[in-house]
C-alpha positions in Angstrom: 42.1 30.5 13.9 42.9 29.2 10.4 40.5 27.4 8.1 42.9 24.4 8.1 42.6 24.1 11.8 38.8 24.2 11.6 38.9 21.6 8.9 41.0 19.3 11.0 38.8 19.6 14.1 35.6 19.1 12.0 37.1 16.2 10.1 36.6 17.8 6.7 38.7 19.3 4.0 39.7 23.0 4.0 37.7 23.4 0.8 34.6 22.1 2.6 35.1 24.7 5.4 35.3 27.4 2.7 32.1 26.2 1.1 30.4 26.1 4.5 31.2 29.8 4.9 30.5 31.0 1.4 28.0 28.4 0.0 26.5 26.6 3.0 23.5 25.3 0.9 25.8 22.9 -1.0 27.4 21.4 2.1 26.1 18.1 3.6 24.1 18.8 6.7 26.2 16.7 9.1 29.5 18.3 7.9 28.0 21.7 8.1 26.8 21.1 11.7 30.3 19.9 12.7 32.0 22.9 11.1 29.7 25.4 12.7 30.1 23.7 16.1 33.9 24.1 15.8 33.6 27.7 14.7 31.3 28.5 17.6 33.5 26.7 20.2 36.5 28.7 19.0 34.7 32.1 18.6 35.5 32.1 14.9 33.7 34.8 12.9 34.2 34.7 9.1 35.6 37.9 7.5 33.1 40.2 5.8 31.9 39.0 2.4 33.9 41.6 0.5 37.2 40.4 2.1 36.6 36.7 1.6 38.5 34.6 -0.9 36.8 31.9 -2.9 33.3 31.8 -4.5 30.8 34.3 -3.4 27.1 33.6 -3.3 25.4 35.3 -6.2 22.1 37.1 -5.6 19.4 35.1 -7.4 17.3 36.9 -10.0 13.8 37.9 -9.0 11.3 35.6 -10.7 7.7 36.6 -11.3 5.8 33.3 -10.8 2.1 32.6 -10.9 0.2 29.9 -9.0 -3.0 29.1 -10.9 -5.8 27.4 -8.9 -7.8 25.9 -11.7 -11.5 25.4 -10.9 -11.6 27.7 -7.9 -13.3 30.9 -7.0 -11.1 34.0 -6.2 -10.4 35.3 -2.7 -10.9 31.9 -1.1 -8.9 32.2 2.2 -8.4 28.4 2.3 -6.2 28.7 -0.7 -3.6 30.9 1.0 -1.6 27.9 2.0 0.8 28.1 -1.0 1.7 31.7 -0.3 2.2 30.9 3.4 4.5 28.0 2.6 6.5 30.1 0.1 6.9 32.9 2.7 8.2 30.3 5.2 10.7 28.9 2.6 11.9 32.5 1.7 12.5 33.2 5.4 14.8 30.2 5.6 16.5 31.0 2.3 16.7 34.7 1.4 18.2 33.7 -2.0 14.7 32.4 -3.0 13.5 35.6 -4.6 10.0 35.2 -5.9 7.3 37.7 -6.8 4.2 35.5 -6.4 1.0 36.1 -8.3 -2.1 34.0 -7.3 -4.5 33.4 -10.2 -8.0 31.7 -10.4 -10.3 30.4 -13.0 -13.8 28.8 -12.5 -13.3 26.3 -15.3 -10.5 24.2 -16.8 -11.7 25.4 -20.2 -10.4 29.0 -19.6 -7.2 30.8 -18.6 -7.4 33.2 -15.6 -8.7 36.6 -16.4 -5.8 39.0 -17.1 -3.1 36.4 -16.9 -1.3 37.7 -20.0 -0.9 41.1 -18.4 1.0 39.6 -15.4 4.1 39.1 -17.5 5.0 35.9 -15.7 8.3 34.0 -15.9 6.6 30.7 -15.1 3.4 29.2 -13.8 2.5 26.5 -11.3 -0.8 24.7 -11.9 -2.9 23.3 -9.1 -6.5 22.0 -8.9 -8.4 20.6 -11.9 -6.3 19.7 -15.0 -6.7 22.3 -17.7 -8.3 21.3 -21.0 -5.8 20.4 -23.8 -6.7 23.6 -25.7 -5.8 25.7 -22.7 -2.6 23.9 -22.1 -1.7 24.5 -25.7 -1.8 28.2 -25.0 0.8 27.8 -22.3 3.3 26.1 -24.7 5.8 29.0 -24.5 5.5 29.6 -20.8 7.4 27.3 -18.4 4.9 25.6 -16.2 4.7 22.7 -13.7 1.7 20.7 -12.5 1.5 20.5 -8.7 -0.1 18.1 -6.2 -3.5 16.9 -7.2 -5.7 15.4 -9.9 -3.0 15.0 -12.5 -4.2 12.4 -15.1 -1.9 9.7 -16.4 -1.9 11.4 -19.8 -0.9 14.9 -18.5 1.9 15.9 -20.9 4.0 18.2 -18.7 6.4 18.1 -15.7 4.8 17.6 -12.3 5.7 17.6 -8.6 3.4 15.6 -6.3 3.3 13.5 -3.1 4.3 9.8 -3.4 0.7 8.6 -3.1 1.4 4.9 -3.5 4.0 5.1 -0.7 1.3 6.7 1.4 -1.0 3.8 1.1 1.7 1.2 1.6 3.0 3.0 4.7 -0.4 3.0 6.2 -0.8 -0.7 5.7 2.6 -1.5 7.1 1.8 0.7 10.2 -1.5 -1.0 10.9 0.1 -4.5 10.5 2.9 -3.6 12.9 0.3 -2.5 15.4 -1.2 -6.0 15.3 -4.4 -5.4 13.3 -5.4 -8.4 11.2 -8.6 -6.9 9.7 -8.3 -3.4 8.3 -10.5 -1.0 6.3 -9.8 1.9 3.9 -12.4 4.6 4.3 -12.9 7.5 1.9 -15.8 9.9 1.1 -14.3 10.7 -2.3 -12.6 7.6 -3.8 -12.4 9.0 -7.3 -10.1 11.9 -6.4 -6.9 10.8 -8.1 -4.6 11.0 -5.1 -7.1 9.1 -3.0 -7.6 6.5 -5.7 -3.8 5.8 -5.9 -3.5 5.6 -2.1 -6.5 3.3 -1.8 -5.2 0.8 -4.4 -1.7 0.8 -2.9 -3.2 0.2 0.6 -5.3 -2.6 -0.6 -2.5 -4.3 -2.4 0.0 -4.0 0.5 -2.5 -5.1 3.1 -3.2 -8.3 1.1 0.6 -8.9 0.7 0.8 -8.7 4.5 -2.0 -11.3 4.8 -4.5 -8.8 6.2 -8.3 -8.9 5.6 -9.3 -5.7 3.8 -12.6 -3.9 3.7 -13.1 -1.0 1.3 -15.7 1.5 2.6 -15.9 4.1 -0.2 -18.4 6.9 -0.8 -20.1 7.7 -4.0 -18.4 9.8 -6.7 -19.4 13.4 -7.0 -17.8 14.8 -10.3 -19.4 18.2 -9.7 -17.2 18.8 -6.7 -14.2 21.0 -7.0 -11.5 19.3 -4.9 -9.9 22.7 -4.2 -12.9 23.7 -2.2 -14.1 20.3 -0.9 -16.0 20.6 2.4 -16.2 17.8 5.0 -19.0 15.3 3.9 -20.9 15.4 7.2 -24.0 13.9 5.7 -22.1 10.9 4.3 -20.2 10.0 7.5 -23.0 8.1 9.1 -23.4 6.1 6.0 -19.7 5.2 5.9 -19.8 4.3 9.6 -22.8 2.0 9.0 -21.1 0.3 6.1 -17.9 -0.2 8.2 -19.6 -1.6 11.2 -21.7 -4.0 9.1 -18.7 -5.6 7.5 -17.4 -8.9 9.0 -15.0 -9.6 10.5 -15.0 -6.2 12.2 -12.1 -4.0 11.1 -9.9 -2.7 14.0 -7.4 -0.8 11.9 -8.7 2.1 9.7 -6.9 4.1 7.0 -8.4 7.4 5.9 -6.4 8.5 2.9 -7.2 12.2 3.3 -8.2 14.3 6.3 -10.9 16.7 5.2 -13.8 14.4 6.3 -12.2 12.6 9.3 -13.5 14.9 12.0 -17.1 14.2 10.9 -16.3 10.5 10.5 -14.8 10.1 14.0 -17.8 11.9 15.5 -20.1 9.5 13.7 -18.0 6.5 15.0 -18.3 7.8 18.5 -22.0 8.3 18.2 -22.2 4.6 17.1 -20.5 3.6 20.3 -17.0 3.1 18.9 -14.1 4.4 21.0 -10.6 5.1 19.6 -8.0 2.8 21.2 -10.7 0.3 22.5 -12.6 -0.5 19.3 -10.3 0.8 16.6 -7.1 2.7 15.7 -6.8 4.9 12.7 -4.0 6.3 10.5 -4.8 9.4 8.4 -3.1 9.9 5.0 -2.5 13.6 5.5 -1.3 15.7 8.3 -2.7 19.2 8.4 -2.2 20.7 11.9 -5.3 22.8 11.7 -7.5 19.7 11.0 -5.5 17.3 13.2 -5.6 19.4 16.4 -9.3 19.8 16.1 -10.0 16.1 16.1 -11.6 14.4 19.1 -8.4 12.2 19.5 -4.9 12.1 18.1 -4.5 9.2 15.6 -1.4 8.3 13.7 -1.0 10.4 10.5 1.1 10.4 7.4 2.8 13.7 6.7 3.1 14.4 3.0 5.8 17.0 3.8 4.1 20.0 2.2 7.0 22.5 2.8 9.3 20.2 0.8 6.8 19.8 -1.9 6.4 23.6 -2.3 10.1 24.1 -2.3 10.5 21.3 -4.9 7.9 22.7 -7.3 9.4 26.3 -7.1 12.9 25.0 -7.6 11.9 22.9 -10.6 10.0 25.7 -12.2 13.0 28.0 -11.8 15.1 25.3 -13.4 12.6 25.1 -16.3 12.8 28.9 -16.7 16.6 28.7 -16.9 16.7 25.7 -19.1 14.0 26.3 -21.7 15.7 24.2 -24.4 15.8 20.9 -22.4 13.3 18.4 -23.7 11.7 15.4 -21.9 9.1 15.1 -19.3 10.2 15.2 -15.6 8.1 13.9 -12.7 9.2 14.5 -9.1 7.6 12.8 -6.1 8.2 13.5 -2.4 8.0 10.6 0.1 5.7 10.9 3.1 6.7 10.4 6.8 4.7 8.5 9.4 3.8 10.4 12.6 2.8 7.7 15.1 -0.1 8.4 17.5 1.1 10.1 20.7 1.4 7.8 23.6 
């Protein structure tokens, strides 16, 4: 079967069929699916790579990249998530050739021990924002800030969830479900991602004509948000404040999920039942947390695999384009996961 015949049946150009065979990553998903369907239906097997015409995929250069968890203790198993996500991305795209080094420092005032001996091509920063004096020492090393606690004055490139979209999406969802009085509940409102989600939720809920209660815990600046534990002792206080507010909120938005298990248990202990007395939407979807809850509320997926791939891709771009000036910020939109029926 000729490429021209495949192209005709798949409603694409012959050049697109060639790219689908040699460079599938640059072909639109719907076109690629049609081309592969035609090839499979006609038992078409491309010639070996050495005998193909046209562009050949070039093996990517191996990059030695560090992920620096700023303000975290070493050997914390809860911080293996980045490595796990990267392994998953590499299994889907063997061209993603990364030698990953995981680094830690207890304080934002210091670089990780032995980091200079790692001979890194680039660095991803995650956790607490490093001090300006520390960032200055990274001037000649391509680096990208990732995910959390970035200040508005952070001077470098960043990749993060679209936190404002998260809050607006939650308000829209609760309004569509018929809730007229809603509440945003958080044990750590000064965590930057939470703060942005809370403000966006409040604003959007008011735009929709909803009554909004804010049930927010007390700030705890000594907490490292990389190692935050569920605030069991604060859940009863939050529930008491929520139930004392009038009119009673029936739609709840929890911007993050690390405390929601304790919070839902405290609600149940206070006689509140999901579905009967309230419905919730959580601003993060972590399957490990979610499937251990006492019920299955709606959740907003921040699309962590996409975020990890975006930050790695952008860091590689910075490594390959060191002379480009200007600050780049990349955000990834969340996706609503409705409560199971």
